[in-house]
C-alpha positions in Angstrom: -38.0 -89.2 135.7 -36.7 -92.6 135.2 -34.9 -94.2 138.1 -31.7 -96.2 137.5 -32.5 -99.9 138.5 -29.0 -100.3 140.0 -28.7 -97.2 142.1 -32.3 -96.2 142.6 -31.3 -92.6 141.7 -32.8 -90.4 139.0 -31.1 -90.8 135.5 -29.5 -87.5 135.1 -25.9 -87.1 133.7 -24.0 -83.9 133.3 -21.2 -84.3 130.8 -17.8 -82.9 131.9 -14.4 -82.4 130.3 -11.1 -83.9 131.5 -10.8 -81.3 134.2 -14.3 -82.1 135.6 -15.8 -78.8 134.3 -19.3 -79.1 132.9 -19.3 -79.1 129.0 -22.7 -77.6 128.8 -24.7 -80.7 127.9 -26.6 -83.3 129.9 -28.9 -86.3 129.5 -32.1 -86.9 131.5 -33.9 -90.2 131.4 -37.8 -90.2 131.4 -40.1 -93.0 132.1 -42.4 -92.2 129.2 -41.7 -91.1 125.6 -44.4 -88.5 125.9 -42.4 -86.9 128.7 -39.6 -86.2 126.3 -41.9 -84.4 123.8 -43.4 -82.4 126.7 -39.9 -81.4 127.9 -38.9 -80.3 124.4 -42.2 -78.3 124.0 -42.0 -76.6 127.4 -38.3 -76.1 128.0 -36.6 -75.6 124.7 -35.4 -72.0 124.2 -36.4 -71.0 127.8 -34.1 -68.9 130.0 -32.8 -70.6 133.0 -31.2 -67.3 134.0 -31.6 -63.9 132.4 -29.7 -64.1 129.1 -29.1 -67.9 129.4 -31.3 -69.9 127.1 -31.2 -73.7 127.1 -31.8 -76.1 124.1 -33.8 -79.2 124.8 -34.0 -81.9 122.2 -34.5 -85.7 122.1 -31.3 -87.7 122.2 -29.8 -89.1 118.9 -27.9 -92.3 119.4 -25.0 -93.3 117.2 -22.2 -95.7 117.5 -18.8 -94.0 118.1 -15.8 -95.7 116.6 -14.9 -99.3 117.2 -16.8 -102.5 117.8 -20.0 -102.5 119.8 -19.5 -103.9 123.3 -22.7 -104.5 125.3 -22.6 -103.3 128.8 -22.4 -106.1 131.4 -25.4 -106.6 133.5 -25.2 -105.7 137.1 -26.8 -107.8 139.8 -29.7 -106.1 141.5 -31.2 -107.2 144.8 -34.8 -108.2 144.3 -36.0 -106.2 147.2 -34.2 -103.1 145.9 -35.7 -103.7 142.5 -39.2 -103.9 144.0 -38.7 -100.6 145.8 -37.6 -98.9 142.6 -40.6 -100.2 140.7 -42.9 -99.1 143.5 -41.4 -95.6 143.4 -41.9 -95.5 139.7 -45.5 -96.6 139.9 -46.0 -94.0 142.6 -44.7 -91.3 140.4 -46.9 -92.4 137.5 -50.0 -92.6 139.8 -52.7 -90.0 140.1 -52.9 -88.5 143.6 -56.2 -86.8 144.1 -55.3 -85.9 147.7 -57.5 -86.3 150.8 -60.6 -84.8 149.3 -60.7 -87.0 146.3 
């Protein structure tokens, strides 16, 4: 999964209503486009609990009313950014274990 460059946490968001109750949809950020296709192929219409199927699909982005206002960039400590990049590279690496 993709890591947020500002927090270092995985990019997962569960959408909630005004009371804080989950609405039933979420967003997950992946490092590679191929991971999105794989998630759709492997997880769409699977049961997470008996009788509870999930729908997995690529996000569709569209502007909601009003003028577009770009998000302001946050300052990220260079050391923290290097740690996040190292973790992402570790996740992308191929670990053959001790025996090669």
